[in-house]
N, C-alpha and C positions, 0 to 999 in steps of 0.2 A: 527747628533747633532740637538738639539731642538732650532729653531730660533737662529742660531749660533751667527751671528754678534750682534743681539740685546741682546742676553744673555751675551755675553762678556761685552757689554756696561753696562748692569745692574749689573754685578758682580763688575765692576770697579767703578761704581757710584751707591751705594745703594739707593740714593734719587730717582732713576728711578724705583725701584722695585714697582710693583703694578700699574704703570701708563702705558698707551698705548704709545709705542715709535716706531719710524721708523728710521732705519739707512739709510742715504743717502739723498742728495738733500735738499729740503726745501719745504714749502707749496707753494712757488712761482715758483721754478725751479727744474729741475731734476726729478728723479724717485726714488721709494722706492727700496732699495737693500734687506732689511730684516725688518720684522715687528714681534714684540713679540706677544704672544697669547692674551694679553689684547687688542691689536690693531686689531688682526685678527677677534675678535668677531664682530667688526663693518664692516668687509668686506675689511679691508686693506690687500693688498697682494704685494708680490714682483713684480717689473717691472711696478707698477702703477705710473702714473704721481703724483707728490707731491700734486698738487692742488686738484686732485680727492680724494686722501687719506685724506687730511685735511677736505674735504667736507663730507666724510663718517664719520670721527671721529674728531670733532672740538677740542677735548682736546689732540689730537695727538702731541707728542713731537718729533721733528726731531733732530737726532744726527749725527754729521759728522763722516764718516767712518774712521777707522784707521786700514788699512790692515796689518801694521806691527804687531799689537796686535793679529789680527786674525791668521796670519801665525805662530806667536809664539805658540799660543794655539794649532793650527793644528799640529805643529811639535811634541808637547808633546803627543797629541792624537795618532799620527802615531807611536810614539815610543812604546806606550802601545800595539798597534796592533802587532807590530813586536816582542813583548815578546812571542806571541803565535804562529805566523806563518809568514813566509816571503812571502806567497802568498796573498799579499795585493794589490788591484787595486783601487787607489784613483779615485774618480769621480770629486771631487772638494776639497776645503779646509776642508769641514765639512762632507764628506760622502765617504764611501769606501765599496767595497766588500772584504770579507775575506773568503778564503777557509781553514777551520780548520779540514778537513778530517784527515790529519796527522799533528797534532800540536806538539809544542815543549815540552809540559808537558805530552803528551800521554793520555790526557783526552778523555773519550769516550762520554761525554755529551756535545753536542753543546749548549744546554741551559745553562749549568753551565759556559761554557766559555764566552758566551755572557753576563751573569750576572756579572762575574768577571771583564770583560772589562769595562762594564758600571760603576761598582763601582770604579775601578782604575781611570777612566777618571774623575769622580767626585772628588775623593780624591786629584788628582793632579791639577785639573783646576777649581774646584767648578762649573762645567758645567754639565748639564744633557744630556744624549744621549738616543735615542730609537733604538731598534734592531729588525730586522726580521731574523728569523732562518728557513731555509728550505733547500731543496736538490738541488735547482738551483737558478740562479740569479734573474729571474723574480719573483719567489715566495718570495724570501728573501726581495727583494726591496718592493714588494707589502705589505708584512707583516710588514715592518718597519714603514709604515705609519698608521697602524691600531690603535695602542694604544698610539699615540703621545699625549702629551709630556711625556717623562720619563717613557716609557713603553716598553714592549717586546711582541712579538707575534711569536709563533711557528706554522708552517704548516708542518705536517708530510706527508709522501707519501700517507698514508691511508686517511688522512683528506683532501687532496688537491681537489679531485673531488667535494665533497659537498661544500667546501669553495668557490671554483671558480664558481660553479653553482649559488650560492646565492649572489655572489658579484655583485654590480651594475657596469655597464660597465665604468662609470666615475671614478671608483676606480682602474681600471686595469692600472698598470704602462705601459706607452707607448700609451695609448689611451688618446689623448688630448681633450680639451673641445669641439673643433669644431667637431672632429670625434665622440665624445660621443653624441653630439646633433644630428648629422646625423644618428647615430645608433638608437637613441630614436625615431626619426621621422619615422624610418623603423620598429618600434616595437621591437627593441632590447634593453631591459632594464637591463638584467642581463646576467651572464655567461650562464645560462640555455638557454636563447634565442639565444645566440651566438652559442651554441653547435648544434643547429638545422641546421645550414648552413654548406654546404660542401665547399671544397677548391675552386671549380670552382665558386660558388656563391659569396664567399668572395673576390676572385680575381677580379671578374667582378665589384664588388661594391667598393672595396678599393684598387685595384691594388696590388702591391707587399706587401703592409702592410697586405693585407687580409690573406696571408699565415702565417704571424707572428701571427695574431689574432687566426687563426685556431690552431696553436700550443700552444699558451700560455693558451687558455681556457681549454686545455687538460693537462695543467701542464707540457708542454714540452719546455725546453730551454737548448740547448746543449752547450751554450757559456761557456768557461772556464774563471776562474779568471786569468787575465793577469797582473802581477805586473809592466810590462814595457809598459807604455802608452806613445806614442810619441807625443810631442807637434806639433800641426798642423799649428798653426799661433801664431804670437805675435803682439799685437795691443794696441792702446791707444785711448781713446775718451775723449772729453770734452764737457760738456753742459755749456753754457755761462750764466752769471748772467743776461745779457741783450741781446736780439736778435741783431745780427750783420747784417747790410745791406751794409756795405762799402766793396767794392771788395779788396782794398788795405789792409784793416784791416784783412780780411779773409786770404789773401795771407800770411800776417805776422804770423797769428795764425797757418796756415798749416806748415810753416817753424818751428815754435816753437814745434809743435807736432812731426815733423820729427826729430828734434834734440833730443827730449826725447826718442823717439822710437829708434833712432840710438844708443844712449848711452846704452840702454837695449840690443840691438843686439850685440854691441861690447863687452859688459860685458859677455854675454853668448857665444861669438864667434860663433854666428849664423847668417846666411844670407839666403835670399830667392830669389825666381825668380818672385814672383807675388806681386805687390803692389796694395792695394785697398784703395780708398778714399770713406769715408762715409759722407754724408751731410744730416742733418735733418732740414726742414723748421719749422717755428713757429707753423704751424698747424699739426706738427708731420709727415707730408709726408717725407719719407726717400728715398734718392737716393744713389746709390753706383756705382762707376766706377773702373774698374780693368785693369791692363796691366801686361803682363808677358814678361820676357826677356829670351833669350836662355841660358844665364849663370847667376850665382848667382850675385845679386847686392851687391858688396862689396865696392862700392864707393858711399858715401853719396850724392855727387853732382849729380850723375845719378838718384838716387832715388828722390831727390828734383825736378829735372827737370821733371820726370815722374809725380810726385804728382801735380805739378803746371799745367802740360798739362791736367791731368785728371780734375782738377778744371776748366780750361778754357773750357773744353768740356761741362761742365754743364751750363756755362754762356749763356745768361743773367739769373740772378737770378729771380725766380718767386716770392719769398717772402724773408723776412729777415731770417737769419739762427740762430737756437738755439743750434745746435750740429755739431761738426766736429770729424772725426775719421780717423785714418790711421792704416793699418795692413799689415804685411808681411806674406806670406804663401809660400808653396812649399819650405820648409826649407831644409838646408843641414845638420842640426844637427840630428845626430842619437842617441844622448843621451836621455834616457827615461826621461819623465817629470812626476812629481807627482801632477801637477795642471792643471786644465783647464784654458784657458786664461780668465782673468777677464776683463770686460770692465769698463770704468770709466765714468758713466753717471750722475754724481752728481754735476756738476758745476765746475768752474775753481778751486774751492777749493779741488776737488776730484782728 
């Protein structure tokens, strides 16, 4: 989907159309969850602190997130996917892999299917989507970013070598900004430069990721589309409107977070063995502490005791605290999940 959260907000509030908007936080607190394309022109990006986004784009409008709306739209979109195939692997609320090799309509053109899906999504949600069509996950994902927004890109088997050779390394899916910078310092600017390195050289320079780079620049990715993706953790975070430096107040807020997290666990009938406490100071320094138990934590009192002990291990505080988070992992739930865990970094309102 194209700037999904921001697009939903523009759809529901036409007064925002044409204006730079960011979903999440505010110019004073929190971080950007999603920015529309008008804001991205100024360099506003997801996961940016709100104050930095506002500095880059003084006209930026902050909108409080409404995840219920985003999930509703996501459910409609997923229903469209399943009209064509049951091999749907969601990556998040707004993105998924589809294997349409054997589709429900017996269509032989992947391009035709992608176009139909995009049209149906727009008809049913008034939201635009971009698609990448290719013969493996890596190429499809890379292609999906080429003609955004509201575009489509096809990379055939025959076209892949030339496409990848000319592609800047920072456009390769799986090559992050830091890795791209490292590659460019080494004189690796495009896929053609990356192709010159053998497996041993790439492994020495990039570790296990080097083997991944060796394969993808050759258009090789054997991962299958797996519709059943298991949830690895369930968590909740809060960024507070004012930094908190009172220990008793932080203990109270940890208990509040645990109550909300526990309600979610009980609703899903899911429990885990590892509890993690996350704390972020006002200068954005982030600490995390974890503890695992031999059996699944099904007693809230036990989890609360562990959470507070983890907090005590961090004391004394070095600075006032802007964010707290709790998460449970090593879950007992075998039920497949269609969503990645979302954090809540946008203030107590989030």
